[in-house]
C-alpha positions in Angstrom: -32.3 -8.5 13.6 -33.4 -6.1 10.8 -30.6 -4.9 8.5 -31.7 -1.3 8.7 -31.5 -1.5 12.5 -28.0 -3.1 12.3 -26.5 -0.5 10.0 -27.6 2.5 12.1 -25.9 5.8 12.9 -23.4 4.2 15.3 -22.4 1.5 12.9 -22.0 4.1 10.1 -19.8 6.3 12.3 -17.5 3.4 13.2 -17.4 1.6 9.9 -14.6 3.5 8.2 -11.1 2.6 9.4 -8.8 4.6 7.0 -5.6 2.8 6.2 -6.3 -0.3 8.2 -8.4 -3.5 8.0 -10.5 -3.6 4.8 -9.4 0.0 4.1 -5.7 -0.9 4.1 -4.0 -0.1 0.7 -3.0 -3.8 0.2 -6.7 -4.8 0.5 -8.4 -1.9 -1.2 -5.9 -1.4 -4.0 -6.2 -4.8 -5.7 -10.0 -4.6 -5.4 -10.3 -1.3 -7.2 -7.7 -2.3 -9.8 -9.7 -5.5 -10.7 -13.1 -3.8 -10.8 -11.7 -0.9 -13.0 -10.5 -3.5 -15.4 -13.7 -5.5 -15.4 -15.8 -2.3 -16.0 -14.1 -2.1 -19.5 -14.6 1.6 -19.7 -18.4 1.4 -18.9 -20.4 2.3 -15.9 -20.5 0.3 -12.6 -23.3 -0.3 -10.1 -22.5 -1.3 -6.6 -25.0 -3.2 -4.6 -24.9 -2.2 -0.8 -22.5 0.7 -1.5 -22.3 1.5 2.2 -19.9 4.4 3.0 -18.2 4.2 -0.4 -15.1 2.2 0.7 -14.8 0.8 -2.9 -17.0 3.3 -4.9 -15.0 6.4 -4.0 -11.6 5.2 -5.2 -13.2 3.4 -8.2 -14.9 6.7 -9.2 -11.5 8.4 -8.7 -10.2 6.0 -11.4 -12.6 7.4 -13.9 -15.3 4.7 -13.6 -18.8 6.2 -13.3 -20.3 4.5 -10.2 -23.9 4.4 -9.0 -25.0 2.7 -5.8 -27.9 1.0 -4.2 -28.0 1.1 -0.4 -30.5 0.2 2.4 -29.0 2.3 5.2 -29.4 6.1 5.2 -26.8 6.5 7.9 -24.2 4.6 5.7 -25.1 6.9 2.8 -24.8 9.9 5.1 -21.2 8.8 5.8 -20.6 8.4 2.1 -21.8 11.9 1.5 -18.9 13.2 3.6 -16.6 11.9 0.8 -18.6 12.2 -2.4 -21.7 14.2 -3.4 -24.8 12.9 -5.3 -23.5 14.2 -8.6 -20.2 12.2 -8.2 -21.8 9.0 -6.9 -25.6 8.8 -7.2 -27.2 6.4 -4.7 -30.7 4.9 -4.9 -32.2 3.9 -1.5 -33.5 0.4 -1.3 -32.5 -3.3 -1.0 -30.1 -5.0 -3.5 -32.6 -7.8 -4.3 -35.3 -5.6 -5.8 -34.3 -2.0 -6.2 -33.7 -0.6 -9.7 -31.1 2.0 -10.7 -31.5 4.0 -13.9 -29.4 3.2 -16.9 -27.5 0.2 -18.2 -24.1 -1.0 -16.8 -21.2 -3.1 -17.8 -20.4 -4.1 -14.3 -22.4 -4.8 -11.1 -20.4 -5.7 -8.0 -21.1 -6.9 -4.5 -18.1 -7.0 -2.2 -17.0 -8.1 1.3 -19.5 -11.0 1.8 -22.5 -8.7 1.6 -24.8 -11.0 -0.4 -24.9 -13.1 2.8 -26.8 -10.2 4.4 -29.8 -11.5 2.5 -31.1 -14.2 4.8 -33.1 -16.5 2.5 -32.1 -18.4 -0.6 -35.0 -16.7 -2.5 -33.6 -13.2 -1.8 -30.1 -14.2 -2.8 -31.5 -15.6 -6.1 -33.5 -12.3 -6.6 -30.2 -10.4 -6.1 -28.6 -12.2 -9.1 -31.7 -11.5 -11.2 -31.6 -7.9 -10.2 -28.0 -7.7 -11.3 -28.9 -9.3 -14.6 -31.6 -6.7 -15.2 -29.0 -3.9 -14.9 -26.5 -5.4 -17.3 -26.2 -5.4 -21.1 -25.0 -8.5 -23.1 -21.6 -9.5 -21.9 -22.0 -7.6 -18.6 -20.4 -8.9 -15.5 -21.6 -9.5 -11.9 -18.7 -9.8 -9.4 -19.2 -11.2 -5.9 -16.6 -11.4 -3.1 -17.6 -14.0 -0.5 -16.2 -16.2 2.2 -16.2 -19.9 2.0 -18.4 -21.4 4.9 -16.1 -22.6 7.7 -18.0 -25.6 8.8 -14.9 -27.8 8.8 -13.8 -25.8 11.8 -17.0 -26.5 13.7 -16.5 -29.5 16.0 -19.4 -32.0 16.2 -22.0 -30.8 18.7 -20.4 -27.4 19.1 -22.5 -24.4 18.0 -19.8 -21.8 17.5 -16.3 -21.1 16.2 -13.8 -18.4 17.1 -13.2 -16.5 13.9 -10.5 -14.2 15.2 -8.9 -13.4 18.5 -6.6 -10.4 18.9 -5.9 -7.7 21.5 -9.2 -5.8 22.1 -11.3 -7.9 19.7 -12.9 -11.4 19.5 -15.1 -12.7 16.7 -17.4 -15.5 17.6 -19.6 -17.1 14.9 -22.7 -19.2 15.9 -24.2 -21.5 13.4 -27.6 -22.9 12.5 -26.6 -25.5 9.9 -30.3 -26.4 9.2 -31.1 -22.9 7.8 -27.5 -22.1 6.7 -27.5 -19.2 9.1 -24.6 -17.8 11.0 -24.5 -14.8 13.4 -21.2 -13.0 13.8 -20.7 -11.7 17.3 -18.0 -8.9 17.3 -16.7 -8.2 20.8 -14.7 -5.1 21.3 -13.1 -4.5 24.8 -10.4 -2.6 26.6 -8.9 -2.7 30.1 -12.2 -2.2 31.8 -14.9 -4.8 32.7 -17.1 -3.6 29.9 -17.3 -5.0 26.4 -19.2 -3.7 23.3 -21.1 -6.3 21.2 -22.0 -5.8 17.5 -23.9 -8.7 15.9 -24.5 -9.4 12.2 -26.7 -12.2 10.8 -25.9 -13.9 7.5 -27.0 -16.8 5.3 -23.8 -18.6 4.2 -23.6 -19.9 0.6 -21.4 -22.6 -0.8 -19.6 -21.8 -4.1 -21.6 -24.4 -6.0 -24.9 -23.0 -4.7 -23.8 -19.6 -5.8 -23.1 -20.9 -9.3 -26.5 -22.4 -9.5 -28.1 -19.0 -8.4 -26.1 -17.4 -11.2 -27.4 -19.9 -13.8 -31.0 -19.3 -12.7 -30.4 -15.6 -13.5 -28.8 -16.3 -16.9 -25.2 -15.9 -15.9 -22.2 -18.2 -16.6 -19.2 -18.4 -14.4 -16.3 -16.7 -16.1 -13.6 -16.9 -13.4 -13.1 -17.6 -9.7 -10.0 -16.7 -7.7 -9.0 -16.8 -4.1 -8.5 -13.0 -3.9 -8.5 -9.8 -5.9 -4.9 -10.4 -7.0 -5.9 -13.5 -8.9 -4.5 -16.2 -6.7 -5.7 -19.7 -7.5 -8.9 -20.9 -5.8 -8.4 -24.2 -4.0 -10.1 -26.4 -1.4 -8.1 -24.5 1.2 -9.2 -21.0 0.2 -11.1 -19.1 2.8 -12.8 -16.8 0.4 -13.3 -16.2 -3.3 -13.9 -13.5 -6.0 -16.3 -14.9 -8.5 -17.0 -13.2 -11.9 -20.2 -14.1 -13.6 -21.0 -12.9 -17.2 -24.2 -12.6 -19.2 -23.9 -14.3 -22.7 -23.4 -12.1 -25.7 -26.2 -12.5 -28.2 -25.1 -14.2 -31.5 
């Protein structure tokens, strides 16, 4: 599955869910608050900016935001909320595409680094972030913790979520560290709609090594955007990496 094919016009039209899900104030508010603080009055660059879920409110807080995005339909949806002057977007992939200028913050939210399906591409993403940052600049990643403890021996899949009208089924290839999320949406009819997204899952320790290869050091890791402690039971994390300041 090609990422440009996945994030097509239909996906872009259905992506935004104002006020609910990842657009809920209790989810989005702490995200924007933390990123605005980490920007330290400078400019921010969002990898995989999508429809502007985070970029639009962050720009509304006075942080200059530029984006990199692979999907033209997703950017088209963003343009219904902010023009090119307000939030410039460079088309391309987050592992290699360059944006003009220097930033104090690069961020990559909602598990999106896992959309890069090889370890080499994920390392290249860290290096691309480093190229855009000045000394002391920060790269922030929000990512889920692989749920292999929930995978019974010999079973290929887990049920990630089951609620009225929706089931999430994740199938694993533990040799390649690949997982495909199968999103089933259904109603009272016999028909169901399936949306699939492939990922390469990353353990926190592996993520830290990728950061070191790109010249970063881990500054902090929390279980969420509110700063809850990260523990062995945490299902996700917000990791902040920082480039050293020259002596």
